[in-house]
KOLNU-667282 format. One record per residue: x, y, z of N, C-alpha, C in turn; residue in one letter. Coordinates in steps of 0.05 Angstrom, whole numbers, padded with zeros to 5 digits, always signed. Each point is the difference from the previous one (the first is absolute). Layout:
// residues N
XYZXYZXYZa ...
***
This chain:
// residues 377
-00224+00375-00800-00020-00018-00009-00007-00020+00021x -00025-00001+00008-00010-00019+00020-00013-00024-00013x +00013-00023+00002-00011-00025-00011-00002-00022+00022x -00007+00008+00024-00003-00019+00021-00022-00020-00005x +00003-00024+00011-00019-00021-00002-00006-00009-00029x +00020+00003-00018-00004-00009-00027+00003-00030-00002x -00009-00011-00023+00003-00029-00005+00023-00006-00020x +00018+00019-00003+00022-00003-00019+00020-00021+00010x +00011-00015-00019+00022-00018+00006+00026+00012-00008x +00000+00015-00022+00023+00015-00009-00010+00027-00010x +00016+00021+00004-00009+00026-00008+00013+00009-00026x -00016+00008-00019+00010+00011-00025+00020-00018-00014x -00007-00025-00003+00019-00020-00011+00007+00007-00029x -00019+00013-00014+00004+00007-00028+00008+00030-00004x +00004+00014+00022+00006+00028-00002+00028+00004-00012x +00002+00018-00020+00026+00005-00012+00009+00029+00005x -00018+00018+00002+00007+00028+00003+00002+00007+00030x +00021+00014+00008+00002+00008+00028-00022+00019+00009x -00009-00003+00025-00019+00017+00012+00015+00021+00016x +00008+00021-00014+00019+00019+00011-00012+00018+00022x -00026+00003+00001-00013+00018+00019-00008-00015+00026x +00002-00026+00000-00009-00015+00024+00021+00001+00022x -00008+00012+00023+00018+00002+00023-00010-00017+00024x -00025-00007+00001-00012-00014+00022-00016-00023-00010x +00005-00024+00011-00015-00024-00009-00006-00017+00025x -00025-00006+00005-00009-00016+00022-00015-00024-00010x +00013-00023+00003-00011-00026-00008-00006-00018+00024x -00002+00012+00023-00004-00015+00025-00025-00017-00001x +00002-00023+00013-00022-00019+00003-00009-00012-00027x +00019+00000-00020-00005-00014-00025+00009-00029+00004x -00017-00016+00009+00007-00027+00011+00011-00019-00022x -00005+00006-00025+00009-00018-00021+00026+00010-00014x +00009+00023+00007+00024+00012-00013+00025-00016+00008x +00014-00009-00020+00024-00017+00004+00026+00015-00005x -00001+00021-00015+00025+00014-00008-00005+00030-00002x +00020+00016+00005-00003+00029-00003+00004+00007-00029x -00008+00024-00008+00005+00009-00027+00030+00005-00005x +00007+00001-00025+00028+00006-00007+00004+00029+00005x +00021+00006+00016+00003+00028+00010+00010+00019-00022x +00011-00011-00021+00009+00018-00022-00024+00013-00014x -00024-00011+00004-00024+00012-00011-00012+00021+00018x +00012+00003+00024-00010+00019+00019+00023+00017+00010x +00012+00016-00018+00026+00013+00006-00001+00021+00022x -00024+00011+00006-00003+00021+00020-00016-00009+00024x -00004-00026+00003-00015-00010+00023+00015+00005+00026x -00014+00012+00019+00012+00007+00026-00010-00017+00023x -00025-00009-00002-00011-00016+00022-00015-00023-00011x +00007-00024+00010-00013-00025-00009-00010-00015+00025x -00026-00005+00002-00012-00014+00022-00011-00026-00009x +00009-00022+00013-00008-00027-00007-00008-00015+00026x -00013+00014+00018-00007-00012+00026-00019-00023-00004x +00006-00023+00013-00018-00023+00002-00005-00012-00028x +00020+00001-00017-00001-00015-00026+00010-00028+00005x -00018-00018+00008+00007-00026+00011+00013-00018-00020x -00004+00004-00026+00012-00017-00020+00025+00011-00012x +00009+00023+00008+00023+00012-00012+00025-00016+00008x +00015-00009-00020+00024-00015+00005+00026+00014-00010x -00004+00022-00015+00024+00012-00011-00004+00030-00004x +00021+00015+00006+00002+00028-00008+00018+00001-00024x -00010+00011-00022+00014-00001-00026+00028+00011+00004x +00020-00014-00011+00028+00008+00004+00007+00027-00013x -00017+00011-00016+00005+00026-00011+00000+00022+00021x -00010-00007+00024+00000+00020+00022+00028+00008+00007x +00020-00017-00006+00028+00006+00007+00010+00026-00013x -00011+00006-00024+00009+00024-00015-00019+00023+00002x -00020-00002+00017-00019+00022+00003+00011+00021+00019x -00002+00025-00007+00013+00021+00015-00020+00018+00014x -00026-00002-00005-00019+00018+00011-00017-00011+00023x -00001-00026+00002-00017-00013+00020+00011+00005+00028x -00017+00012+00018+00009+00006+00027-00015-00016+00021x -00024-00011-00007-00015-00015+00019-00009-00026-00012x +00006-00023+00013-00009-00026-00009-00012-00014+00024x -00026-00005-00001-00014-00013+00023-00010-00027-00009x +00013-00021+00011-00006-00028-00006-00011-00014+00025x -00012+00014+00018-00010-00011+00025-00019-00024-00006x +00005-00022+00014-00017-00024-00001-00001-00013-00027x +00022+00003-00016+00002-00016-00024+00014-00026+00008x -00016-00019+00008+00010-00024+00015+00015-00020-00018x -00002+00002-00026+00014-00019-00018+00026+00012-00011x +00006+00025+00006+00024+00013-00010+00024-00012+00013x +00019-00011-00016+00023-00014+00012+00026+00016+00001x +00004+00019-00019+00024+00016+00000-00004+00026-00014x +00020+00018+00002-00001+00026-00013+00026+00005-00015x -00003+00013-00023+00024+00008-00015+00012+00025+00012x +00022+00009-00012+00013+00025+00010-00019+00023-00004x -00001+00017+00021-00018+00023+00000+00018+00025+00005x -00001+00019-00017+00019+00022+00002-00012+00026+00010x -00023+00007-00010-00011+00027+00004-00018+00002+00024x -00009-00022+00011-00021+00001+00021+00009+00015+00025x -00020+00015+00011+00003+00012+00026-00015-00016+00021x -00022-00012-00008-00017-00015+00019-00006-00028-00012x +00008-00021+00014-00006-00027-00008-00016-00014+00023x -00024-00010-00006-00017-00013+00019-00004-00029-00009x +00010-00019+00015-00003-00028-00007-00011-00016+00024x -00012+00014+00019-00011-00013+00023-00021-00021-00008x +00001-00023+00013-00018-00022-00006+00007-00017-00024x +00022+00006-00013+00010-00017-00022+00014-00024+00012x -00016-00019+00009+00010-00022+00017+00019-00019-00014x +00001+00000-00027+00019-00017-00015+00027+00014-00004x +00002+00025+00007+00024+00015-00005+00019-00005+00023x +00020-00017-00004+00017-00009+00021+00026+00016+00003x +00008+00013-00021+00026+00013+00001-00002+00028-00014x +00007+00021+00015+00002+00026-00011+00029+00003-00010x +00004-00006-00026+00026-00002-00011+00016+00026+00002x +00026-00003+00002+00017+00023+00000-00002+00017-00025x -00012-00011-00021-00005+00015-00024-00019+00023+00006x -00016-00002+00021-00017+00022+00008+00016+00024+00008x +00025-00004+00005+00018+00022+00006+00003+00020-00023x -00008-00009-00024+00000+00018-00023-00021+00022+00004x -00018-00003+00019-00020+00021+00005+00013+00023+00015x +00015+00016-00014+00016+00021+00012-00017+00023+00011x -00025+00002-00008-00017+00021+00009-00020-00009+00021x +00001-00026+00007-00020-00011+00018+00000+00012+00027x -00024+00007+00010-00002+00011+00027-00017-00018+00018x -00018-00016-00011-00018-00016+00016-00002-00028-00010x +00005-00020+00018-00004-00028-00007-00018-00012+00021x -00024-00009-00009-00018-00014+00018-00003-00029-00010x +00011-00018+00017+00000-00029-00008-00011-00016+00024x -00021+00009+00012-00012-00014+00023-00011-00028-00009x +00004-00019+00018-00012-00027-00004+00009-00013-00027x +00025+00004-00006+00013-00015-00022+00018-00021+00013x +00011-00017-00017+00018-00022+00009+00029+00008-00002x +00005+00026-00002+00028+00009-00003+00017-00007+00024x +00025-00006-00005+00019-00008+00021+00021+00021+00005x -00002+00023-00013+00021+00020+00003-00011+00028-00005x +00015+00020+00010-00006+00028-00007+00017+00007-00024x -00013+00010-00022+00015+00006-00024+00019+00024+00004x +00019+00002-00018+00020+00021+00001-00009+00024-00017x -00015+00018+00013-00010+00023-00014+00012+00025+00012x +00008+00018-00018+00017+00022+00008-00014+00024+00014x -00024+00007-00009-00012+00025+00009-00027-00005+00014x -00004-00024+00010-00025-00006+00013-00005+00017+00025x -00025+00009+00003-00008+00014+00024-00019-00017+00016x -00014-00018-00013-00019-00018+00014+00004-00029-00009x +00004-00018+00020+00000-00028-00006-00021-00013+00019x -00019-00014-00012-00020-00014+00016+00001-00030-00008x +00007-00017+00020+00002-00029-00004-00017-00014+00021x -00022+00012+00008-00017-00012+00020-00010-00027-00007x +00002-00019+00019-00010-00027-00005+00018-00017-00017x +00025+00009-00006+00019-00017-00015+00014-00018+00019x -00011-00023+00004+00011-00019+00021+00023-00016-00009x +00009+00004-00025+00022-00016-00011+00027+00015+00000x +00002+00022+00014+00024+00017-00002+00025-00015+00010x -00003-00021+00015+00023-00015+00010+00008-00023-00019x -00016-00007-00019+00004-00025-00015+00025-00001-00016x +00011+00023-00008+00025+00000-00016+00025-00001+00017x -00004-00001+00026+00023+00000+00018+00012-00028+00001x +00024-00002+00012+00013-00026+00003-00017-00017+00019x -00011-00021-00010-00018-00017+00016+00014-00015+00022x +00026+00000+00000+00014-00014+00022+00000+00016+00026x -00007+00026-00002+00000+00017+00024-00029+00003+00010x -00003+00002+00026-00026+00005+00011-00008+00029-00005x -00026+00005+00003-00010+00027-00005+00012+00019+00021x +00006-00009+00024+00011+00017+00021+00029+00005-00002x +00014-00012-00019+00029+00004-00002+00007+00025-00014x +00025+00010+00003+00008+00025-00013-00002-00002-00031x +00003-00024-00011-00001-00003-00029-00028+00004-00010x -00020+00001+00018-00028+00003-00009-00009+00029+00001x +00018+00018+00006-00007+00028+00002-00008+00010-00028x -00018+00019+00000-00011+00011-00025+00023+00014-00016x +00001-00007-00025+00020+00012-00018-00013+00023-00015x +00005+00024+00009-00010+00023-00014+00018+00006-00024x -00010+00003-00024+00017+00005-00023+00018+00024+00003x +00025-00002-00008+00019+00023+00002-00011+00025-00013x -00016-00003-00021-00011+00023-00014-00018+00017+00018x -00011-00012+00021-00016+00015+00019+00016+00012+00022x +00024-00011+00004+00016+00009+00023+00021+00021-00007x +00005+00004-00026+00019+00021-00008-00012+00027+00008x +00014+00014+00017-00010+00026+00009+00003+00020-00022x -00019+00020-00003-00024+00001+00016-00022-00018-00011x -00013-00016+00017-00021-00018-00009-00026+00016-00003x -00015-00008-00021-00026+00014-00005-00023-00013+00014x +00004-00024+00011-00023-00016+00010-00012+00014+00024x -00027+00005-00002-00014+00013+00022-00020-00019+00014x -00010-00020-00015-00020-00018+00012+00008-00029-00006x +00001-00016+00021+00006-00029-00003-00021-00015+00015x -00016-00017-00014-00021-00015+00012+00006-00030-00003x +00004-00013+00023+00007-00028+00001-00019-00014+00020x -00025+00008+00001-00019-00012+00018-00008-00028-00008x -00004-00018+00020-00010-00027-00005+00019-00016-00019x +00026+00004+00004+00019-00014-00017+00014-00023+00015x -00011-00008+00023+00012-00023+00015+00028+00006+00010x +00006+00024+00006+00027+00008+00009+00004-00005+00030x +00024-00005+00008+00007-00004+00028+00022+00019+00009x +00009-00003+00025+00017+00020+00013+00025+00007-00016x +00014-00019-00011+00026+00005-00012-00002+00004-00030x -00024+00006-00009-00004+00004-00029+00014+00025-00010x +00003+00020+00017+00011+00025-00008+00029+00002+00009x +00016+00013-00017+00027+00008+00007+00000+00029+00007x +00011+00008+00023+00001+00028+00008+00015+00016-00020x +00021-00011-00011+00016+00015-00020-00016+00006-00025x -00017-00019-00008-00017+00004-00024-00020+00022+00005x -00018-00004+00019-00022+00019+00004+00010+00027+00010x +00021+00000+00015+00011+00025+00010+00010+00018-00022x +00005-00011-00023+00009+00016-00023-00023+00012-00016x -00025-00007+00007-00022+00012-00013-00007+00027+00013x +00016+00020-00005-00001+00025+00015-00025+00016-00006x -00013-00005-00023-00024+00016-00007-00026-00015+00007x +00002-00024+00011-00024-00015+00005-00018+00014+00020x -00026+00004-00008-00019+00014+00017-00021-00019+00012x -00007-00021-00014-00020-00019+00009+00010-00028-00003x -00002-00016+00022+00008-00028+00000-00023-00016+00011x -00011-00019-00016-00023-00016+00007+00010-00029+00004x -00002-00009+00025+00009-00028+00007-00023-00015+00013x -00025+00006-00006-00023-00012+00012-00001-00030-00004x -00011-00014+00020-00007-00028-00003+00023-00019-00003x +00024+00007+00009+00023-00018-00002+00006-00014+00026x +00021-00017+00001+00004-00018+00022+00022+00009+00019x +00004+00026+00003+00020+00010+00018-00006-00007+00029x +00021-00005+00015-00003-00004+00029+00016+00021+00016x +00025+00002-00005+00017+00019+00012+00016+00015-00022x -00012+00020-00010+00011+00014-00024+00024+00017+00008x +00023-00007-00009+00025+00014+00008+00008+00021-00021x -00016+00005-00019+00005+00020-00020+00004+00028+00014x +00022+00013-00006+00005+00027+00011-00013+00021-00018x -00025+00007+00006-00014+00019-00017+00011+00028+00001x +00017+00005+00019+00012+00027+00003+00015+00007-00026x +00011-00020-00014+00014+00005-00024-00017+00010-00023x -00027-00004+00003-00018+00010-00021-00008+00029+00008x +00017+00018-00008-00002+00028+00011-00024+00015-00010x -00013-00009-00022-00023+00014-00011-00027-00014+00005x +00001-00024+00014-00024-00016+00003-00021+00014+00017x -00024+00003-00011-00021+00013+00014-00024-00019+00007x -00004-00021-00016-00022-00018+00004+00011-00029+00002x -00006-00013+00022+00008-00028+00005-00025-00016+00007x -00005-00021-00016-00023-00017+00004+00008-00028+00007x -00008-00008+00024+00006-00027+00010-00026-00015+00008x -00022+00010-00009-00026-00012+00008-00001-00030-00006x -00012-00015+00018-00004-00029-00005+00025-00017+00002x +00021+00011+00011+00024-00017+00006-00006-00013+00027x -00015-00021+00000-00011-00011+00025+00020-00013+00018x +00024-00006-00010+00021-00012+00017+00020+00021+00010x -00002+00025-00008+00019+00020+00007-00001+00006+00030x +00023-00003+00013+00002+00005+00029+00016+00026+00006x +00020+00006-00017+00017+00023+00006+00012+00010-00026x +00009+00026+00001+00014+00012-00022+00024+00014+00011x +00021+00002-00016+00026+00011+00009-00002+00031+00002x -00013+00012-00019-00001+00029+00000-00023+00010-00018x -00005+00026+00001-00020+00013-00018+00013+00024-00013x -00009+00007-00024+00012+00023-00014-00005+00026+00014x +00020+00017+00001-00002+00026+00014-00021+00018-00012x -00004-00001-00026-00018+00019-00013-00027-00013-00006x -00006-00021+00014-00025-00015-00004-00024+00018+00007x -00020+00001-00019-00024+00015+00004-00024-00018+00005x +00000-00024-00011-00022-00018+00003+00010-00029+00004x -00008-00012+00023+00009-00027+00007-00025-00017+00003x -00001-00021-00017-00023-00019+00000+00009-00027+00009x -00011-00009+00023+00007-00027+00010-00025-00013+00012x -00023+00005-00011-00024-00013+00009+00001-00030-00004x -00013-00015+00017-00002-00029-00001+00028-00014+00003x +00018+00014+00012+00026-00013+00008-00005-00012+00028x -00013-00023+00001-00012-00009+00025+00021-00009+00021x +00025-00004-00008+00021-00009+00019+00017+00024+00009x -00004+00023-00011+00017+00023+00007-00007+00010+00028x +00021+00003+00017-00004+00008+00027+00008+00029+00005x +00021+00009-00014+00009+00028+00003+00009+00011-00027x -00005+00025-00004+00012+00014-00023+00027+00010+00009x +00016+00009-00020+00025+00014+00007-00008+00028+00012x +00020+00014+00010-00005+00026+00013-00010+00019-00022x -00026+00007+00002-00012+00017-00020+00008+00029+00002x +00011+00008+00022+00009+00028+00003+00022+00006-00020x +00014-00021-00010+00021+00005-00020-00013+00008-00027x -00025-00006-00004-00014+00006-00025-00015+00027+00005x +00014+00021+00000-00011+00026+00010-00021+00011-00019x -00001-00009-00025-00020+00011-00019-00023-00019-00005x -00002-00021+00016-00021-00020-00004-00028+00013+00002x -00017-00006-00020-00026+00012-00002-00023-00020+00004x +00005-00026-00006-00021-00020+00004+00012-00026+00008x -00014-00013+00019+00009-00026+00010-00023-00019+00000x +00004-00024-00012-00022-00019-00003+00009-00027+00012x -00012-00006+00023+00007-00024+00015-00025-00017+00008x -00021+00003-00016-00025-00015+00006+00004-00030+00001x -00012-00013+00020+00001-00029+00003+00028-00010+00006x +00017+00016+00012+00025-00010+00011-00006-00009+00029x -00010-00025+00002-00012-00009+00025+00020-00002+00023x +00026-00005-00006+00020-00003+00020+00016+00025+00006x -00007+00022-00012+00015+00025+00003-00004+00010+00029x +00022+00006+00013-00001+00010+00028+00011+00028+00002x +00016+00009-00020+00013+00026+00003+00008+00012-00027x -00003+00026-00002+00009+00015-00023+00018+00022+00010x +00025-00006+00007+00017+00020+00013+00003+00026-00017x -00002+00022+00014+00004+00026-00013-00023+00012-00015x -00023-00015-00002-00022+00010-00016-00012+00025+00013x -00001+00001+00026-00012+00023+00013+00016+00026-00003x +00025-00003-00010+00017+00024-00003-00003+00013-00028x -00013-00014-00018-00002+00010-00027-00021+00022-00002x +00007+00022-00014-00017+00023-00001-00015+00003-00027x +00008-00015-00020-00011+00003-00027-00019-00023-00008x -00001-00021+00017-00016-00023-00008-00029+00008+00001x -00015-00005-00022-00028+00009-00002-00019-00023+00001x +00009-00025-00006-00018-00023-00001+00014-00023+00015x -00014-00012+00019+00010-00023+00015-00022-00021+00000x +00005-00024-00011-00019-00022+00001+00012-00022+00016x -00012-00005+00024+00009-00022+00017-00023-00017+00010x -00021-00003-00017-00023-00016+00007+00009-00028+00007x -00012-00011+00021+00005-00028+00009+00028-00005+00010x +00015+00021+00006+00026-00004+00014-00006+00000+00030x -00012-00021+00009-00011-00001+00027+00020-00005+00022x +00025-00005-00007+00021-00005+00020+00014+00026+00008x -00007+00022-00013+00012+00026+00007-00009+00007+00028x +00018+00007+00018-00007+00006+00028-00016+00026+00001x -00015+00004+00021-00016+00024+00004+00018+00025+00002x +00023-00004+00013+00019+00023+00002+00011+00008-00027x +00008-00020-00016+00011+00006-00026-00022+00012-00018x -00024-00010+00002-00022+00010-00016-00006+00029+00006x +00000+00007+00026-00006+00027+00008+00023+00019-00009x +00024-00009+00001+00023+00016-00008-00003+00007-00030x -00008-00020-00016-00004+00005-00029-00023+00020-00004x -00022-00003+00014-00023+00017-00003+00007+00029+00008x +00014+00003+00022+00007+00027+00008+00020+00013-00018x +00018-00016-00011+00019+00011-00019-00013+00010-00025x -00021-00014-00010-00014+00009-00023-00018+00024+00006x -00010+00001+00025-00018+00022+00007+00014+00027+00000x +00026+00000+00005+00014+00026+00001+00015+00005-00026x -00002-00018-00019+00013+00003-00026-00018+00012-00020x +00007-00003-00026-00016+00011-00021-00026-00016-00004x -00017+00009-00018-00025-00014-00005+00004-00027-00011x -00018-00019+00005+00003-00027-00010-00022-00018+00012x +00004-00026-00003-00019-00019+00011+00015-00025+00009x -00011-00012+00021+00012-00023+00012-00022-00021+00007x +00006-00025-00006-00018-00022+00006+00016-00019+00017x -00008-00003+00025+00016-00016+00019-00019-00014+00019x +00006-00025+00008-00019-00015+00017-00002+00012+00028x -00023-00002+00012-00004+00010+00027-00030+00002+00006x -00007+00002+00025-00028+00001+00008-00007+00025+00016x +00019+00018+00004-00006+00024+00016+00017+00023-00010x -00008+00024+00006+00014+00024-00007+00019+00008+00022x +00023+00012-00007+00019+00009+00021-00013+00020+00019x +00012+00002+00024-00011+00018+00020+00003+00029-00008x +00020+00006-00017+00005+00028-00006-00019+00011-00022x -00018-00017-00010-00020+00010-00019-00020+00017+00016x -00003+00025-00009-00015+00020+00016-00030-00002-00002x -00011-00008-00023-00029-00002-00003-00007-00029-00008x -00017-00013+00016-00008-00027-00006-00031-00002-00001x -00010-00017-00017-00028-00004-00003-00005-00028-00010x -00019-00015+00013-00005-00027-00008-00025-00002-00019x -00009+00023-00010-00023+00000-00018+00010-00007-00028x -00020-00002-00019+00007-00007-00027+00012+00024-00015x -00004+00024+00010+00012+00023-00012+00010+00019+00022x +00017+00019-00007+00011+00018+00019+00003+00028-00013x -00006+00020+00016+00004+00028-00009+00012+00016+00023x +00015+00020-00006+00013+00016+00021+00006+00027-00012x +00006+00019+00019+00007+00027-00008+00031+00002+00003x +00012+00009-00021+00029+00004+00001+00006+00022+00019x +00017-00004+00020+00006+00020+00021+00011+00026-00013x -00008+00022+00011+00010+00025-00010+00030+00003+00009x +00015+00014-00016+00028+00004+00006+00006+00030-00004x +00017+00010+00017+00008+00028-00002+00013+00006-00027x +00016-00018-00009+00014+00003-00025-00007-00023-00019x -00017+00006-00021-00009-00022-00018+00024-00015-00012x +00023+00013-00003+00023-00013-00012+00010-00023+00017x -00008+00000+00026+00010-00021+00018-00016-00026-00004x -00023+00001-00013-00017-00024-00004+00011-00015-00023x +00012-00023+00005+00012-00017-00021-00020-00019-00012x -00018-00011+00017-00019-00019-00010-00010-00017+00023x -00014-00022-00005-00009-00017+00021+00000-00029-00011x -00001-00019+00019+00002-00029-00006-00026-00013+00008x -00011-00016-00018-00025-00016+00006+00007-00029+00002x -00010-00013+00021+00004-00029+00003-00027-00013+00001x -00003-00024-00013-00026-00014+00000+00005-00030+00001x -00008-00013+00023+00002-00029+00001-00022-00013-00018x +00006-00021-00013-00020-00013-00016+00009-00029-00006x -00019-00016-00010+00006-00028-00006-00009-00006-00028x +00016-00016-00015-00008-00009-00026+00000-00031+00000x -00020-00012-00012-00003-00029+00001+00009-00014-00026x +00009+00015-00020+00007-00012-00025+00030-00002-00004x +00010-00024+00000+00029-00006-00005+00019+00014+00018x -00010+00009+00023+00017+00013+00020+00016+00024-00011x -00008+00011-00022+00013+00024-00012-00018+00024+00007x +00006+00012+00022-00019+00020+00011+00000+00026-00016x +00022+00007-00012+00002+00027-00012-00019+00003-00024x -00008-00022-00012-00018+00001-00023-00028+00008+00009x -00005-00002+00025-00027+00007+00010+00002+00020+00023x +00018+00019-00003+00005+00019+00021-00023+00020+00002x -00003+00013+00024-00021+00020+00003+00004+00023-00019x -00023+00014-00006+00001+00023-00017+00002+00025+00017x +00019+00017-00006+00004+00025+00015-00002+00024-00018x 
***
């Protein structure tokens, strides 16, 4: 049942008979709604959407005994202050509930929960949930507030406390998003994160790292690492061996990456606007990388740039965006016109023809992000 943008304050206040066939209810953008319906009247409800219900202050406590509800979306319910015990949910979305300060351990009753999205809330801790596969706490800048205030953020006592329920092997957690959470170098404990053996994606964008000593090698399944916008980041201790995608655009203080040849299955590298970057050791040795973005990395030497270009030219198909004003000498066909055409050389054995590489110098004037306005091929 879709009841978006209604003017209701309370739903079915006089309803006595259960609505046994109702499985889906969307009351999103009902700006006057203050309370949810009593869940005993909705015994088979599976999905409840209450997005942007700005006046909602309470989820009816009968939700504690509901066994069929699997999705509860409370995104941007800015007056919601707390939640009762939730048992059957698989997906809980409370992003933008700015008054929600504590994700109580009672949420641990959500034994079937797989996804928790609590971006931009005032929560100070990661709840103890047993079967979570996705945790998103982007923009939760209060994660340190429950710590001992006598210790500085950089002290060992300020390291992130990952709940034991997430660390008991085998851990189910596959995605952890902690972008823009005001985190610094010593926020993580190697022992904690190293125990997340199933973690595939780690998002640490927009934090205050400078010299990140986290040993990512312990994250044996990690494939996606996002560090974009960590503008103070100068160095990292290591990179995951199975990394497929590394995002570190706008890390304006970063001078060198770790040895990328250790990441033998790396497929995409994003380093746009790393203005101080001078070297990406091992990048030219990678054979599977298909996308390289290094726009505005103007401190890369001509020798290092050509080594990267030649390494990609003899590898698999892909695309590279790298600063420069000229093509390498080993490029066989050059043309300064607006378009180019050529005849593919005949070969005695067609099986010997692997492919060809096209290079095109160009300039973009908008926000220095050249790849958005790349030539059409």
